[in-house]
GUPAVEX-998082 format. One record per residue (C-alpha): residue in three letters; y, z, x; chain. Coordinates in nm, 4 decimals, always signed. Example, Ala and Ser with C-alpha at 12.3 -4.5 7.8 and 13.67 -1.06 7.14 Angstrom:
  res     north        up      east  chain
  ALA   -0.4500   +0.7800   +1.2300      A
  SER   -0.1060   +0.7140   +1.3670      A
***
This chain:
  res     north        up      east  chain
  MET   -2.2806   +2.2926   +6.1641      A
  ALA   -2.3082   +2.3804   +5.7956      A
  GLU   -2.0367   +2.3729   +5.5271      A
  GLY   -2.1763   +2.4685   +5.1883      A
  ASN   -2.4360   +2.2004   +5.1040      A
  ILE   -2.3046   +1.9738   +5.3788      A
  VAL   -2.4182   +1.9939   +5.7410      A
  LYS   -2.2649   +1.8047   +6.0379      A
  PHE   -2.4334   +1.6564   +6.3402      A
  SER   -2.3081   +1.4592   +6.6365      A
  TYR   -2.3316   +1.0842   +6.6378      A
  GLU   -2.5579   +1.0980   +6.9427      A
  THR   -2.8036   +1.3351   +6.7633      A
  LEU   -2.8364   +1.1112   +6.4581      A
  ASN   -2.8498   +0.7969   +6.6680      A
  ASN   -3.1411   +0.9397   +6.8687      A
  LEU   -3.3169   +1.0433   +6.5497      A
  CYS   -3.2802   +0.7072   +6.3780      A
  MET   -3.3738   +0.5058   +6.6885      A
  ASP   -3.6953   +0.7111   +6.7362      A
  ALA   -3.7804   +0.7045   +6.3656      A
  PHE   -3.7364   +0.3260   +6.3264      A
  GLU   -3.9502   +0.2650   +6.6348      A
  LYS   -4.2096   +0.4941   +6.4748      A
  PHE   -4.1839   +0.2773   +6.1629      A
  GLY   -4.3018   -0.0153   +6.3795      A
  PHE   -3.9762   -0.1905   +6.4752      A
  ASP   -3.9076   -0.2914   +6.8334      A
  ARG   -3.6134   -0.1453   +7.0272      A
  LYS   -3.3697   -0.4233   +6.9512      A
  GLN   -3.4562   -0.4161   +6.5760      A
  ALA   -3.4164   -0.0376   +6.5721      A
  GLU   -3.0751   -0.0691   +6.7355      A
  ILE   -2.9545   -0.3144   +6.4702      A
  ILE   -3.0767   -0.1081   +6.1747      A
  THR   -2.9464   +0.2177   +6.3235      A
  ASP   -2.6030   +0.0667   +6.4032      A
  VAL   -2.5628   -0.0563   +6.0424      A
  LEU   -2.6503   +0.2829   +5.8995      A
  LEU   -2.4433   +0.4943   +6.1396      A
  THR   -2.1432   +0.2640   +6.1118      A
  SER   -2.1478   +0.3513   +5.7436      A
  ASP   -2.1650   +0.7230   +5.8211      A
  LEU   -1.8765   +0.6961   +6.0727      A
  TYR   -1.6683   +0.5307   +5.8028      A
  GLY   -1.7413   +0.8289   +5.5809      A
  ILE   -1.9732   +0.6289   +5.3451      A
  GLN   -2.2696   +0.8657   +5.3314      A
  SER   -2.4328   +0.6794   +5.0436      A
  HIS   -2.5220   +0.3875   +5.2757      A
  GLY   -2.5753   +0.5829   +5.5980      A
  MET   -2.8712   +0.7598   +5.7535      A
  GLN   -2.9688   +0.9153   +5.4153      A
  ARG   -3.1205   +0.5758   +5.3424      A
  MET   -3.3670   +0.6112   +5.6310      A
  VAL   -3.6213   +0.8123   +5.4285      A
  ARG   -3.5893   +0.5740   +5.1330      A
  TYR   -3.6536   +0.2810   +5.3677      A
  TYR   -3.9729   +0.4389   +5.4947      A
  LYS   -4.0935   +0.4920   +5.1358      A
  GLY   -4.0238   +0.1191   +5.0840      A
  ILE   -4.2364   +0.0407   +5.3895      A
  GLN   -4.5179   +0.2613   +5.2626      A
  LYS   -4.5117   +0.0816   +4.9254      A
  GLY   -4.5054   -0.2643   +5.0850      A
  THR   -4.1646   -0.3540   +4.9470      A
  MET   -4.0292   -0.3763   +5.3045      A
  LYS   -4.2426   -0.5531   +5.5610      A
  VAL   -4.1949   -0.4469   +5.9209      A
  ASP   -4.3458   -0.7564   +6.0796      A
  SER   -4.1520   -1.0133   +5.8738      A
  LYS   -3.9211   -1.2640   +6.0380      A
  PRO   -3.6291   -1.4450   +5.8669      A
  GLU   -3.6919   -1.8219   +5.8302      A
  ILE   -3.4413   -2.1021   +5.7779      A
  VAL   -3.5862   -2.3013   +5.4874      A
  PHE   -3.2889   -2.5351   +5.4273      A
  GLU   -3.0022   -2.6311   +5.6588      A
  THR   -2.7001   -2.8568   +5.7033      A
  PRO   -2.4354   -2.8450   +5.9793      A
  VAL   -2.2273   -2.5968   +5.7683      A
  SER   -2.4859   -2.4200   +5.5555      A
  ALA   -2.8332   -2.2708   +5.5443      A
  ILE   -3.0767   -2.0931   +5.3156      A
  VAL   -3.2737   -1.8152   +5.4810      A
  ASP   -3.5962   -1.6618   +5.3445      A
  GLY   -3.6166   -1.3000   +5.4552      A
  HIS   -3.9903   -1.2709   +5.3610      A
  ASP   -3.9392   -0.9162   +5.2368      A
  GLY   -3.8136   -0.7903   +5.5727      A
  MET   -3.5534   -0.5261   +5.6431      A
  GLY   -3.2175   -0.6179   +5.4966      A
  GLN   -3.0260   -0.5250   +5.8104      A
  LEU   -3.2377   -0.7626   +6.0238      A
  ASN   -3.2125   -1.0452   +5.7731      A
  GLY   -2.8385   -0.9807   +5.7380      A
  HIS   -2.7773   -0.9765   +6.1106      A
  PHE   -2.9731   -1.2981   +6.1563      A
  SER   -2.7960   -1.4719   +5.8742      A
  MET   -2.4444   -1.3751   +5.9811      A
  GLU   -2.5133   -1.4754   +6.3402      A
  LEU   -2.6218   -1.8147   +6.2022      A
  ALA   -2.3053   -1.8444   +5.9934      A
  ILE   -2.0887   -1.7613   +6.2958      A
  LYS   -2.2720   -2.0146   +6.5107      A
  LYS   -2.2081   -2.2868   +6.2485      A
  ALA   -1.8447   -2.1796   +6.2197      A
  LYS   -1.7995   -2.2124   +6.5976      A
  GLU   -1.9496   -2.5617   +6.5864      A
  THR   -1.8095   -2.7067   +6.2656      A
  GLY   -1.5306   -2.4693   +6.1455      A
  VAL   -1.7307   -2.2998   +5.8683      A
  GLY   -2.0711   -2.1455   +5.8223      A
  ILE   -2.2115   -2.0442   +5.4851      A
  VAL   -2.5601   -1.8847   +5.4692      A
  SER   -2.7429   -1.7496   +5.1649      A
  CYS   -3.0515   -1.5290   +5.2107      A
  ARG   -3.3273   -1.4562   +4.9613      A
  ASN   -3.6323   -1.2282   +4.9511      A
  SER   -3.4685   -0.9443   +5.1459      A
  ASN   -3.4023   -0.5738   +5.0985      A
  HIS   -3.1082   -0.3311   +5.0962      A
  TYR   -2.8908   -0.4319   +5.3935      A
  GLY   -2.6454   -0.1382   +5.4212      A
  ILE   -2.2716   -0.1903   +5.3917      A
  ALA   -2.1554   -0.5452   +5.3290      A
  GLY   -1.8600   -0.4915   +5.5576      A
  TYR   -2.0746   -0.4631   +5.8683      A
  TYR   -2.1577   -0.8293   +5.8513      A
  ALA   -1.8013   -0.9377   +5.7624      A
  GLN   -1.6876   -0.7519   +6.0688      A
  MET   -1.9405   -0.9363   +6.2898      A
  ALA   -1.7536   -1.2560   +6.2114      A
  SER   -1.4084   -1.0971   +6.2476      A
  LYS   -1.4972   -0.9752   +6.5936      A
  GLN   -1.5726   -1.3350   +6.6835      A
  GLY   -1.2313   -1.4628   +6.5786      A
  CYS   -1.3366   -1.5708   +6.2313      A
  LEU   -1.2600   -1.4772   +5.8715      A
  GLY   -1.5796   -1.2963   +5.7701      A
  PHE   -1.7278   -1.2576   +5.4236      A
  SER   -2.0461   -1.1016   +5.3009      A
  CYS   -2.1920   -0.9949   +4.9680      A
  THR   -2.5231   -0.8873   +4.8232      A
  ASN   -2.6895   -0.8380   +4.4917      A
  SER   -2.9058   -0.5359   +4.4210      A
  GLU   -3.1251   -0.3798   +4.1560      A
  ALA   -2.9447   -0.4177   +3.8277      A
  ILE   -2.7202   -0.1121   +3.7876      A
  MET   -2.4028   -0.2686   +3.6341      A
  VAL   -2.3723   -0.2770   +3.2550      A
  PRO   -2.1750   -0.5914   +3.1687      A
  THR   -1.8607   -0.5456   +2.9566      A
  PHE   -1.9623   -0.4628   +2.5981      A
  GLY   -2.3294   -0.4328   +2.6968      A
  ARG   -2.5615   -0.1343   +2.7093      A
  LYS   -2.8226   -0.2447   +2.9648      A
  ALA   -2.7771   -0.2903   +3.3404      A
  MET   -2.7949   -0.6649   +3.4219      A
  ILE   -2.6022   -0.6991   +3.7508      A
  GLY   -2.6188   -0.5097   +4.0772      A
  SER   -2.3451   -0.3119   +4.2489      A
  ASN   -2.2877   -0.6536   +4.4105      A
  PRO   -2.0350   -0.5589   +4.6776      A
  GLN   -1.8054   -0.8095   +4.8448      A
  ALA   -1.6568   -0.7591   +5.1943      A
  TRP   -1.3897   -0.9490   +5.3834      A
  ALA   -1.2686   -0.8971   +5.7447      A
  LEU   -1.0023   -1.0584   +5.9570      A
  PRO   -0.8678   -0.9566   +6.3012      A
  ALA   -0.5267   -0.7856   +6.3073      A
  ASP   -0.3367   -0.5290   +6.5178      A
  PRO   -0.3445   -0.2331   +6.5399      A
  TYR   -0.6058   -0.2231   +6.2615      A
  PRO   -0.8230   -0.5183   +6.1515      A
  PHE   -0.8090   -0.6154   +5.7863      A
  PHE   -1.1317   -0.4838   +5.6403      A
  PHE   -1.2018   -0.4770   +5.2688      A
  ASP   -1.5461   -0.3734   +5.1414      A
  CYS   -1.6160   -0.2586   +4.7870      A
  SER   -1.8790   -0.2649   +4.5213      A
  THR   -1.7976   -0.4452   +4.1971      A
  THR   -1.9195   -0.1393   +4.0091      A
  VAL   -1.6988   +0.1710   +3.9873      A
  VAL   -1.9358   +0.3353   +4.2327      A
  THR   -2.2720   +0.2517   +4.3971      A
  ARG   -2.6119   +0.3843   +4.3038      A
  GLY   -2.6052   +0.5828   +4.6310      A
  LYS   -2.3096   +0.7842   +4.5003      A
  LEU   -2.5116   +0.8815   +4.1861      A
  GLU   -2.8015   +0.9786   +4.4129      A
  MET   -2.5678   +1.2047   +4.6148      A
  TYR   -2.4335   +1.3790   +4.2959      A
  ASN   -2.7906   +1.4181   +4.1759      A
  LYS   -2.8971   +1.5802   +4.5036      A
  MET   -2.5988   +1.8186   +4.4855      A
  GLY   -2.6660   +1.9004   +4.1191      A
  LYS   -2.3108   +1.7995   +4.0218      A
  PRO   -2.1997   +1.6239   +3.7000      A
  LEU   -2.0707   +1.2686   +3.7405      A
  PRO   -1.6945   +1.2159   +3.7097      A
  ASP   -1.5761   +1.0574   +3.3891      A
  GLY   -1.5583   +0.6805   +3.3932      A
  TRP   -1.8572   +0.6205   +3.6192      A
  ALA   -2.1729   +0.5714   +3.4137      A
  LEU   -2.3271   +0.4947   +3.0769      A
  ASN   -2.6368   +0.6323   +2.9044      A
  LYS   -2.9145   +0.4137   +2.7502      A
  ASP   -2.7064   +0.3691   +2.4333      A
  GLY   -2.4054   +0.2389   +2.6267      A
  ASN   -2.2022   +0.5589   +2.5896      A
  PRO   -2.0242   +0.7394   +2.8789      A
  SER   -2.2458   +0.9870   +3.0584      A
  ASN   -2.1979   +1.2592   +3.3259      A
  ASP   -2.5746   +1.3133   +3.3800      A
  ALA   -2.6728   +1.1602   +3.7174      A
  ALA   -3.0406   +1.2320   +3.6808      A
  ASP   -3.0589   +1.0708   +3.3382      A
  VAL   -2.8652   +0.7636   +3.4365      A
  LEU   -3.0760   +0.7130   +3.7500      A
  ALA   -3.3989   +0.7537   +3.5529      A
  ASN   -3.2811   +0.4977   +3.2923      A
  ILE   -3.1860   +0.2475   +3.5637      A
  SER   -3.5332   +0.2876   +3.7210      A
  ALA   -3.7069   +0.2529   +3.3863      A
  HIS   -3.4944   -0.0450   +3.2818      A
  ILE   -3.4376   +0.1058   +2.9386      A
  GLY   -3.0602   +0.0801   +2.9255      A
  GLY   -2.7477   +0.2367   +3.0654      A
  GLY   -2.6165   +0.2213   +3.4217      A
  ILE   -2.2922   +0.2145   +3.6102      A
  MET   -1.9642   +0.0734   +3.4782      A
  PRO   -1.8019   -0.2331   +3.6316      A
  LEU   -1.4775   -0.1883   +3.8229      A
  GLY   -1.2269   -0.1273   +3.5433      A
  GLY   -1.4621   +0.0908   +3.3388      A
  ASN   -1.6236   -0.0205   +3.0163      A
  THR   -1.3197   -0.1566   +2.8256      A
  GLU   -1.1160   -0.4692   +2.8707      A
  THR   -0.8016   -0.2574   +2.8454      A
  LEU   -0.8417   -0.1390   +3.2048      A
  GLY   -1.0018   -0.4594   +3.3367      A
  SER   -1.3754   -0.4112   +3.2960      A
  HIS   -1.4191   -0.7881   +3.2709      A
  LYS   -1.2687   -0.8270   +3.6186      A
  GLY   -1.5294   -0.6055   +3.7839      A
  TYR   -1.7977   -0.7870   +3.5852      A
  GLY   -1.6616   -1.1274   +3.6952      A
  ASN   -1.6455   -1.0249   +4.0658      A
  GLY   -2.0015   -0.9014   +4.0378      A
  MET   -2.0937   -1.2509   +3.9216      A
  ILE   -1.9204   -1.4085   +4.2245      A
  ALA   -2.1357   -1.1992   +4.4569      A
  GLU   -2.4406   -1.2986   +4.2542      A
  ILE   -2.3637   -1.6659   +4.2929      A
  PHE   -2.3177   -1.6484   +4.6715      A
  ALA   -2.6309   -1.4353   +4.7080      A
  SER   -2.9011   -1.5248   +4.4622      A
  ILE   -2.7906   -1.8456   +4.2942      A
  LEU   -2.7116   -2.0513   +4.6107      A
  SER   -3.0308   -1.9195   +4.7791      A
  GLY   -3.2530   -1.9850   +4.4775      A
  GLY   -3.3567   -1.6204   +4.4901      A
  MET   -3.3951   -1.3387   +4.2348      A
  THR   -3.0930   -1.2455   +4.0248      A
  SER   -3.0158   -0.8745   +4.0040      A
  ASN   -3.1965   -0.8206   +3.6779      A
  LYS   -3.5223   -0.9472   +3.8261      A
  THR   -3.5175   -0.7547   +4.1541      A
  MET   -3.6994   -0.4336   +4.2363      A
  LYS   -3.9900   -0.4996   +3.9988      A
  ASP   -4.3702   -0.5270   +4.0418      A
  GLY   -4.3621   -0.4037   +4.4033      A
  LYS   -4.1072   -0.6615   +4.5231      A
  SER   -3.7473   -0.6111   +4.6192      A
  GLY   -3.6169   -0.9690   +4.6053      A
  ILE   -3.2626   -0.8667   +4.7128      A
  CYS   -3.0362   -1.1585   +4.8141      A
  HIS   -2.7262   -1.1766   +5.0385      A
  GLY   -2.4416   -1.4155   +5.1023      A
  PHE   -2.2528   -1.4738   +5.4301      A
  MET   -1.9564   -1.6850   +5.5370      A
  ALA   -1.7644   -1.7302   +5.8627      A
  ILE   -1.4511   -1.9429   +5.8866      A
  ASN   -1.3329   -2.0351   +6.2341      A
  LEU   -0.9621   -1.9461   +6.2582      A
  ASP   -0.9145   -2.2388   +6.4987      A
  CYS   -0.9139   -2.4416   +6.1748      A
  PHE   -0.5805   -2.2735   +6.0995      A
  GLY   -0.4137   -2.2790   +6.4396      A
  GLY   -0.6200   -2.0141   +6.6163      A
  ALA   -0.7164   -1.6479   +6.5710      A
  ASP   -0.4123   -1.5213   +6.7698      A
  LYS   -0.1667   -1.7007   +6.5438      A
  VAL   -0.3358   -1.6009   +6.2198      A
  SER   -0.3858   -1.2423   +6.3420      A
  ALA   -0.0225   -1.2032   +6.4455      A
  HIS   +0.1035   -1.3328   +6.1107      A
  LEU   -0.1348   -1.0968   +5.9216      A
  SER   -0.0490   -0.8036   +6.1475      A
  GLN   +0.3234   -0.8433   +6.0707      A
  TYR   +0.2558   -0.8477   +5.6932      A
  LEU   +0.0275   -0.5429   +5.7140      A
  LYS   +0.2974   -0.3594   +5.9102      A
  GLU   +0.5507   -0.4443   +5.6351      A
  LEU   +0.3077   -0.3115   +5.3716      A
  ARG   +0.2663   +0.0183   +5.5579      A
  GLU   +0.6455   +0.0519   +5.5926      A
  ALA   +0.7195   -0.0352   +5.2266      A
  PRO   +0.8903   +0.2337   +5.0107      A
  LYS   +0.6567   +0.5126   +4.9161      A
  ALA   +0.5941   +0.6541   +4.5678      A
  GLU   +0.7219   +1.0033   +4.4961      A
  GLY   +0.4860   +1.2598   +4.6483      A
  HIS   +0.3332   +1.0147   +4.8933      A
  ASP   +0.4180   +0.9488   +5.2597      A
  HIS   +0.1693   +0.6787   +5.3588      A
  ILE   +0.0609   +0.3402   +5.2385      A
  TYR   -0.2760   +0.2419   +5.3824      A
  THR   -0.3820   -0.1120   +5.4589      A
  HIS   -0.7472   -0.2031   +5.4216      A
  GLY   -0.9413   -0.0990   +5.7297      A
  GLU   -0.7007   +0.1665   +5.8452      A
  LYS   -0.8887   +0.4583   +5.6866      A
  GLU   -1.2121   +0.3462   +5.8514      A
  VAL   -1.0522   +0.3457   +6.1952      A
  VAL   -0.9104   +0.6953   +6.1347      A
  ALA   -1.2453   +0.8142   +5.9978      A
  VAL   -1.4407   +0.7004   +6.3008      A
  ALA   -1.2171   +0.8984   +6.5355      A
  ARG   -1.2312   +1.2105   +6.3190      A
  ILE   -1.6078   +1.2039   +6.2473      A
  LYS   -1.7008   +1.1317   +6.6071      A
  LYS   -1.5041   +1.4426   +6.6975      A
  GLU   -1.6139   +1.6687   +6.4072      A
  GLY   -1.9640   +1.5405   +6.3438      A
  ILE   -2.1291   +1.3207   +6.0803      A
  PRO   -2.1603   +1.5033   +5.7491      A
  VAL   -2.5013   +1.4988   +5.5764      A
  ILE   -2.6160   +1.6600   +5.2532      A
  ASP   -2.8538   +1.9410   +5.3339      A
  LYS   -3.1113   +1.8079   +5.0860      A
  THR   -3.1111   +1.4846   +5.2824      A
  MET   -3.2037   +1.6945   +5.5827      A
  THR   -3.4995   +1.8354   +5.3878      A
  GLU   -3.6176   +1.4759   +5.3526      A
  VAL   -3.5579   +1.4108   +5.7171      A
  LYS   -3.7622   +1.7226   +5.8088      A
  ASP   -4.0431   +1.6007   +5.5825      A
  LEU   -4.0288   +1.2590   +5.7517      A
  CYS   -4.0386   +1.4056   +6.0988      A
  ASP   -4.3410   +1.6223   +6.0029      A
  TYR   -4.5172   +1.3220   +5.8587      A
  LEU   -4.4501   +1.0964   +6.1569      A
  GLY   -4.5319   +1.3644   +6.4159      A
  MET   -4.1731   +1.3848   +6.5392      A
  ASP   -4.0385   +1.7167   +6.6628      A
  PHE   -3.7512   +1.8069   +6.4224      A
  LYS   -3.6251   +2.0798   +6.6607      A
  LYS   -3.5891   +1.8198   +6.9388      A
  TYR   -3.2921   +1.6807   +6.7443      A
  PHE   -3.1625   +1.9722   +6.5420      A
  GLY   -3.2508   +2.2862   +6.7366      A
  ASP   -3.2656   +2.6022   +6.5231      A
  TYR   -3.1194   +2.4360   +6.2160      A
  GLU   -3.3479   +2.4798   +5.9140      A
  PRO   -3.2885   +2.2626   +5.6039      A
  PRO   -3.3653   +2.3929   +5.2520      A
  LYS   -3.7386   +2.4005   +5.1943      A
  ALA   -3.9287   +2.1730   +4.9583      A
  GLY   -4.2785   +2.0239   +4.9310      A
  ASN   -4.3370   +1.7298   +5.1626      A
  MET   -4.2421   +1.4071   +4.9854      A
  PHE   -4.4901   +1.2074   +5.1973      A
  THR   -4.8029   +1.4015   +5.1109      A
  GLY   -4.7657   +1.4090   +4.7296      A
  ASN   -4.6658   +1.7800   +4.7224      A
  TYR   -4.2999   +1.7218   +4.6376      A
***
């Protein structure tokens, strides 16, 4: 179903597409399930920037050798409560899933598990991994660095990644689930605006001279060329509105991801044919604080009080973190997952290149035409 430059497809359709595509990429069934689940969880939450639109970009990474299909994560340092994992340039989702499972295992055995992973790739939404721990009765945390896109306060060149942090804790009726980049927006949001040909909102990005910019294509080109400019930290580009706080939180993610693992810091990633992305994971067993049921009940009561607190004029709902995602999943599963039509052009190109029947998934739907990005005519 089309709405302007947005089309919608069922979860089942996109799940089948992604599963088949990732197996075509060379992953086995279980690996394809993990990667697909991470991407479509993002789409179901309404976060298109980290959803199935990344599939084509991942394949380009495999073609270039940045992402290695046959890599396996390796534990290179370990204690009862901690570990360093080398992802050997494998898929971020697989390295992330392995690392968080390891952190949860340690938390079950010792009370806490902290794992830092180096030499990986883009791993999707940080919250997916935090929720893995939450579903196991733990306090979950995950973060990642990325290609440098954040311009530090008073700077004019990107030096830090979007560096999201995510936390999750079981609660009723909605789990506590907080996941956000430490930049105002992610690079994926800029890519979406660029695809749609829309100017960036004020307060998002800076040009190569460190001045505010609304030109998505120019900002993205400057980031890729490492010549200056990028995305503002949370709080914008002035201390008045708290730019230094977003900058500082970005550094916290950097420490858990690249510094503890001995991996590449954001300003050194995505260069010379290597990704080098690093991730951080932590699981804390709630038995250390009297049990998951006790902690969850106490948190649930407080979240209820927050939702029932007095509302500002013109507003009738206070959301708690994680509530919107639960609502989004129900709505999107019913209405369909929205996808930018230009992303579907890329998907059509990918299907043609891999010998997959586009019509098998999308029937008579025809995306906007363009040259095939996998044959050089693009």
